[in-house]
N, C-alpha and C positions, 0 to 999 in steps of 0.2 A: 504493500500500500504506500509506503514511503517513497519507493522508486517511482510508482505511477503518478503520485502527487507532484513530482518534479515536472511532469509534462502537462499538468492540468492548469488551464488559465483561470484567472479570477473571474467571478461571475459578473455579468453586465450590471446587475443591481448593486453589487458592492462597489464597482468602479464609479457608477453614477453617484452613489452616496458620498464618495470621496472627491467628487468634482472632476473626475477623469473621463469626460464625455467622449473624447476622441478615441481613447483606448477601449471604451465600452463599445463603440460602434465597430471597431476592428474585431473585437471578440465576437460580437453578434454576427458579423459577416462571416467569420470563420466557422461559427457554430451552425448557422442556418444555411449558408451557401451564398455565392455571389448573386445568383438569379432570384433570390427571395426578397420579399418586402421587409427587409430587416430594419429600415429606417422607421417604418410605422410602428414596429414592435419596440424600437428604441424610445419613441415618444410615449408609448403606453407605459413602459417601465419607468420612465422619468416622471410621469404624472403619478404613478403608484408610489414611487419613492418620496415624492413631494407630500403626498397625503399621509404617508406613514411617519414622516418626520415631525408632523404636528402632534403634540401631546393631546390625548383625549381628556376631556374635563369630566368632573363628576356629574354635571348636568346632562352631558351627552349620553352617559351610561343609562339614563332613564328612558332614552328613546328606544322604541321597540326594535328598530332595525339594528340596534347595537346589542341590547341584552338578549333578544330572542335567539339569534344564532349562537351567541356565547353559551346560553343555557342549554341549547340543543347539543352543542359540541361537548360540554362538560358532562351532561347526562349520558351521552353515547360512550364516553370513556369510562364512566362509572358503571354502567350496565354491562359494558364489554368485560370488565374485570369480574363483576359479580356473577357472570355466567360460569366462572370456575376454571378458566383456562390455566391460570398460574398455579394454583395448588395441584391441579391434575397433572400438569407437566412436572412439577417439582417432586411429587410423591408417586410418580408413574410406576416405578418398579415395586414400591411398597404396596400400591393398590393391586397390582397384578399378583404379587405374592399372597396377599390376603384373600384374594378371590380364587386362588388355586387354578390359574389359567393353565391349559394343557401344555403350553410352551414355556420355556425358561423366561423369567421376567426380563432379562437383558435382551433376549431376542425380540420380545414383544415391544420393548421400547424402541429398538432399531426399526421395526416395521412401522410403528406409529410415526417415527421421524421421516421415513420415506413417504408415507401418505401425506404428511404435512407439506413436504416439498412439492409433490405433484399437485396438491390442492392449491397452493399459492400460485403455481404456474398457470393453472386453469383460471384462477381469478384474474391474473394479470392480463390474459388474452381475451377474457370475456367481459371485463369491467366496462369498457367503452362501447360494447356491442349490445349487451343485455340491459345495461343500466344499473345504477347503484341500488335502488330500492328493491328490485326483484331479487338481486343477489343477497341483500340483507334479509328478505323474507325467507328465501331458501335456506340460508345459513342458520337463522334462528330456529326454523322448523326442524332442521336436521339435529341441531344441538338439543332442542327440546326432547325429541324422540330418543336420542342416545342417552341423555341423562335419566330420562324416565325408565328406559329399559334397564339401565345399569342399577338404578336405585331399587326397582322392583325385583330384579334378579337377586341382588344381595339380600333383600328382605325375605324372599320366599325360599331361599336355599338354606341349607343347614350350616352355612358358613358363619363366622363370628357376627354377632349382633350386639345390641346394647345389654343383653342379658349375660354375655360372655365376659371373660376377664381380659379383654383387650387392653394391652399396655403399650407404652411408647418407650422404645429403647433406641437412643441415638437417632431420633427422628424417624424411626421405622415402626410400622404397625406390626406388633408381635402378639400372638395369642397361642394357647395350647393347640387350638384347632388348626390354626394356620400353619403351625410348625409341623403338624403331622398330616395335613390335608394332602390327599392324592387325587389326581384327575379322575373324574368319574365318567369320562366320555367326551364326545365333541360338544356337549352342552357347556363345558367350561370355556369354550371359545367365545361365548356371548360377551364377557367383559372386554375381551380384546377387540371384537368386532364393534361393540358399542363405543369404545374409546376411539377406535379408528374413525368411526362416523362422526364423533364429536370433533376431533381434530380436523377432519375434512371439512365439516360445516363451518368451523371457526375460521379456517384458513381461506375459505372461499368468500367470506363476507365480513363478519364482524371483526376479524383480525385486521386485514389491510384496508378495507373500505372506510372504517371509522377514522383512520388516520388521514385518508384522502379527503373525506368530507370535511374534516376539521379544517384543512387548508383551503377548501373551496368556499365554505359558508361563513367563516369568520370575517368580520369587516376589516378592511385594510388598515383603518386607523387604529384598531385595537388588537391587531393580529399577534404582535409580539407578546404582550402581557397575557392575552387570552390563551395563546398556545401554551405558555408556561403553566397557566392555571390548569389546563386540561391534562397536561403531563403529570403535574403534581397530584391531582385527584386520582388519576389512573394508577400511579405506583403506590400511593397511600392505601388505596383500596386493595391492590394486589398484596401489599405487606400485611394488611389486617386479615385478609382471607387466608394467606399462607400461615400466619401466626396462629389463628384459631382453628384451622382445619383439623389438626390432630386432636385438639382438646374436645371438639365436638364429636369426633369419631370415638374417642375414649369414653365420653359420657353418654352418648345417645346411639352410637352405632354408625357403621360406614355408609349405610343407605341414606341417612338423613342429609348430609351435604349434597348428594346427587339429586335428591328430590327437591331440595331448596334451589339448586342450580336450574332444575327443570322449570320451576315456577318463575324464576328470573327470565329464562328464555321465552316463556309465554308472554311476559311483560315486554320483552324486546320486540315481539311481533306487533303488539299494540302500539308501542312507541314508534316503530318504523311507519306504521300505517297512519298515525295521527300527527306526527311531529316532523318527520324527516322529509325534506323536499328532494325531488329528483333533480340532480345537477348535470346529468349527461347532456353534452352538447351545448351547455350554457356558458356564457362568459362570466367572469367575476362581476362585471357591471350588471348583467341581467339578474344574477343571484342577489346582489345587493338591492336592486330595484324591487325585487319580489318581497324582501323583508321590509323595505321602506313602505310599500303600498299594500302588501298583503294580497295583491291581485295575481292569482294563479295563471291568468291569461298571458302575463309577461313571460312565464316559463313555458307554457304550451306552444306559443307562437314560434318558438325557436327549436322545436324538436326536429 
């Protein structure tokens, strides 16, 4: 990365912010090509930098076109983490060990990693074709189904529950049953398949698209501070979930967190339908005009 960074030019936005307009034009010409309308893009970036350079006042935060997109972006980051992705990935091998999956836990984790990679590639190629909202709907639906399946599987099998003596040793779920559990057939593949579906659903929508939407809907004037707030909320939520996941498992059973995550994913479906705008094919100016006026026609006319 250090070697490649030696050949990487400064971004036009950074150069314009430092008053190096001529260098910014040269970089844009190199990035876009000689035969493109890079001068028009240069003027747009310059206007964007000019707007961002003005500090946002407390009175402006009360305007709907400022606080609504910020609130949507923050809630997206909050709900994304509440869906359970961080504790599931952190305790992946422990979960597989506790549910007695037919394969070795380390093999299961490698398979899930491969599924995640493929799913991200699918999202990258389909995001601008299918649209943001439809992928968020599909993503939340898949995560809901997988969490529900996994929670019910754990609840209705004879594996450790809240009545067992599940303990935590070095951050790992340990119980007498799990230590002696033997695979009882292909039904023990259910936790693996459900987890693969969850990771696939997350990586297709609520993983990458929430970051993309955050950059698209946040107003230019407040983008820096609002982006930092979104990241702060995201990782504080992730920390809290990871911190309390094992405690909940120890007191109430392994199925309880997954059923909770399923409820959150159902909420994600409602939130996507009611609050998230479709930004496919829209410019930042069209998106900001939508939040200013609340007129959906401004978004539909540019599909």
